[in-house]
N, C-alpha and C positions, 0 to 999 in steps of 0.2 A: 396675465402678462408673463412673458418668459424672461428669465434673467439674462443679462448681457453675457456674451461669451467671454471667458477670462482672457483669451488671447486677442480679442478684438482691439485694433489699434485705436489710439486717441482720435476721436472725431473732431475735426477742427474747422473753424471758419477762418479763412485767411485774413491777415492783417488788412485793415481798410484805411487808406490814407485819410488824414484829416488836415485841417489848415496847418501850414507850417511843417508838413511832413510827419506830424504826429499820427499814431495809429493805435488800433485796438485789436485784440485777438480773443476769441472765445473757443474753449474746448469743452466737450462733454465726455466724461469718462465714467466707466462702470464704478458703482459704489462698492469698492473692494480695495484691500490694502495694496495690491500691486499697482493701483492707479497712482499712488503717491510718487513713485519713482518716474513713472511715465510723464506725469504733469511737470515734475521738477525738470526733467530733461528737455521737454518741449519749451518750457518757459526760458530756461537758460540758453538754449539754442536760439530762440527768437530774440531775446534781449541782446545776445551777442552780436546780432546783425545790425543793431541800432547804436546810436550814440549815447549809450548808458554806461556810466563809470563802472569798472569791475567791482568795486565795493558794493555798489547798489545792486548789481546782478547777484552777488553773493547773499546779500540781505534778503532780496526777493526770493531766492531759492530756499532759504531757511523758512521764511514766512509762508510761502505757498505750501511747503511740506507740512508745517504745523497746522495750517488751516484745513488742508485736505485730510490729514490724519484725524483731526478733531471731528470733522464732519462724518467720517467713516465710523469713528469710535462712539460718538455721542448723539448722532442724529439719524434720521431716516433718509433714504434716497428720494430724489424727485419722483414724480409719477411715472417717468419712463425708466426708472431703475438706475439713473445716473446722477452724477454731480455736475454742476456747471462751474467752470473756472474761467474767469474773465480778467484780462489785464490790459492796461493802456499806458502809453508813455506820452507825456506832455512836458516839454521843456526840461527833460532830464528827470522828471518825477515819474515813478512807477506806481500805479495803483493796481492792487490785486484784490479780486473778490472771489469768494467761494460760496456758491448757493447750494443748499441741500433742502430736503423736504421738511425740515424743522424737527424739534424735539420737545420733550416735556418741560424743559427749562431754557432760559435764554443764556447764550454763551457769555461767560465772564471769567476773568482770571481766578485761578484757585488760590486759596490762602498760601502764604509762604510756609514751607515746611522743609526740613532737612531730610527726613526719612522716607517720604512718600516716593514710590518708584515712578510715578507719573504725575501729571497735573500741572506741568510748567509751560505748556504750549502757548496759551494766551499771554502769559507773563513774558515769554520770549518775544512774541509778536509786539507787545506793548513796548518792550525795551528797544526794539529795532525800528519801529514805525514812528514817523512824525505825527501821524494821526491814525486812528483805527476806530472801528465802530461796528455796530450790528444793526441791520434793518430786518424787520420781520413783516411778512404779509401773509395773505391766505394761501400763497403758493409755497412758502417756505421761509428759510432764514438765509440771509447773506451776511457774511462777516468780511469786512474789507479793511485794507491797510494801505497807507501811503508811505512810500519810501523815497529817499533821495532829496528831500527838500520840502519846504512848506507846500501844502496842498490847498487848493481853493475849494475842495469838495465840501459840501454842506450837507449835514444830515437833516432829514425832514421828520 
């Protein structure tokens, strides 16, 4: 398998309308650090065209940055060398998911520490999200977060 080209644009599936004008979007990006800013811009641009409060857009931007960064730092890419980033908006609630190829351990917030130069990503996600969680299957790991209000998402 060849590695994705570093300058390849974000591959995107356009928003698909759902009942009540709600929609979802999925992008696949190369498993590399430069993808963090690309995903962040794509998400912010997309949410900016919807009826999402600016504070929720800001929170979603931080959360997607942390989740993509964590996937690149701690996990493997999916079998195609990419990460899958999916978000949907329903009644003002934004749900963001990042799927990677999994890792040796399950994602969880690091212990609180003052001196560590990193390790705060999932603690930041936990502080901004109304709900968040991890689902793992044979294809990889998905870390998801719900922002902007209570979610009806249920973990299985």
